[in-house]
BASE-653625 format. One record per residue (C-alpha): residue number from 1; residue in one letter; y, z, x. Coordinates in steps of 0.2 Angstrom, whole numbers. Example, Ala and Ser with C-alpha at 12.3 -4.5 7.8 and 13.67 -1.06 7.14 Angstrom:
REM BASE-653625
> 1 | A | -22 | 39 | 62 $
> 2 | S | -5 | 36 | 68 $
***
This chain:
REM BASE-653625
> 1 | M | 509 | 452 | 568 $
> 2 | P | 493 | 460 | 575 $
> 3 | A | 489 | 478 | 569 $
> 4 | S | 476 | 490 | 573 $
> 5 | M | 471 | 506 | 564 $
> 6 | A | 457 | 519 | 567 $
> 7 | L | 452 | 533 | 554 $
> 8 | Y | 440 | 546 | 559 $
> 9 | A | 430 | 554 | 545 $
> 10 | N | 427 | 573 | 545 $
> 11 | A | 422 | 586 | 532 $
> 12 | E | 439 | 584 | 523 $
> 13 | T | 438 | 565 | 522 $
> 14 | R | 436 | 559 | 504 $
> 15 | I | 431 | 542 | 498 $
> 16 | D | 436 | 537 | 481 $
> 17 | L | 433 | 522 | 470 $
> 18 | S | 446 | 518 | 457 $
> 19 | T | 440 | 505 | 444 $
> 20 | Y | 449 | 497 | 430 $
> 21 | G | 436 | 487 | 420 $
> 22 | T | 440 | 469 | 418 $
> 23 | E | 459 | 473 | 418 $
> 24 | R | 461 | 472 | 437 $
> 25 | A | 451 | 473 | 453 $
> 26 | P | 445 | 490 | 460 $
> 27 | L | 452 | 500 | 474 $
> 28 | L | 443 | 509 | 487 $
> 29 | G | 452 | 524 | 495 $
> 30 | M | 450 | 535 | 510 $
> 31 | S | 460 | 551 | 512 $
> 32 | G | 461 | 567 | 521 $
> 33 | P | 474 | 580 | 527 $
> 34 | G | 490 | 570 | 530 $
> 35 | Y | 484 | 552 | 527 $
> 36 | S | 478 | 540 | 514 $
> 37 | F | 471 | 522 | 515 $
> 38 | T | 468 | 511 | 501 $
> 39 | L | 458 | 495 | 502 $
> 40 | G | 459 | 482 | 488 $
> 41 | S | 460 | 464 | 485 $
> 42 | H | 476 | 454 | 479 $
> 43 | S | 476 | 442 | 464 $
> 44 | H | 482 | 428 | 475 $
> 45 | V | 466 | 428 | 485 $
> 46 | P | 452 | 418 | 477 $
> 47 | L | 439 | 428 | 468 $
> 48 | A | 425 | 421 | 479 $
> 49 | D | 434 | 426 | 495 $
> 50 | Q | 436 | 444 | 487 $
> 51 | L | 418 | 445 | 483 $
> 52 | A | 413 | 438 | 500 $
> 53 | F | 423 | 452 | 508 $
> 54 | A | 416 | 466 | 497 $
> 55 | R | 398 | 460 | 501 $
> 56 | S | 402 | 460 | 520 $
> 57 | L | 410 | 478 | 518 $
> 58 | A | 394 | 484 | 509 $
> 59 | E | 382 | 476 | 522 $
> 60 | N | 392 | 483 | 536 $
> 61 | S | 393 | 500 | 528 $
> 62 | A | 374 | 501 | 526 $
> 63 | D | 372 | 496 | 544 $
> 64 | F | 385 | 509 | 549 $
> 65 | L | 375 | 522 | 540 $
> 66 | A | 358 | 516 | 548 $
> 67 | A | 366 | 517 | 565 $
> 68 | L | 374 | 534 | 562 $
> 69 | E | 357 | 541 | 556 $
> 70 | L | 348 | 534 | 571 $
> 71 | F | 361 | 542 | 582 $
> 72 | A | 360 | 559 | 573 $
> 73 | A | 341 | 559 | 574 $
> 74 | A | 342 | 556 | 593 $
> 75 | N | 356 | 568 | 596 $
> 76 | A | 352 | 582 | 583 $
> 77 | D | 351 | 595 | 597 $
> 78 | T | 367 | 589 | 607 $
> 79 | V | 380 | 586 | 593 $
> 80 | P | 388 | 601 | 587 $
> 81 | A | 386 | 605 | 568 $
> 82 | K | 401 | 610 | 559 $
***
C-alpha cells in the first residue's frame, strides 16, 4: 500500500535520539505540537541493510543542510525571520 508523509520543521520541532547500547537498535524521533514520528529499524531486517539505510540518511541529511544553508545565504533578505 503506497503512503506519503510530509513533516515541516519549525522552531517547536524537536529531534531526539534514543539509544539502548548493545541491547537494541536506536530510535530517531521528530516531534512537535500535535505530532510525533519515530524512525527505527526492525530486527527482521538484516543489519547490513539497516546500516546502509542509516548511512544514506546521514548523507542525505548532510546534503539537506548544505542545500538549506545555500538557500538561506542567497535569500537572507527575503525569507522572514521568526
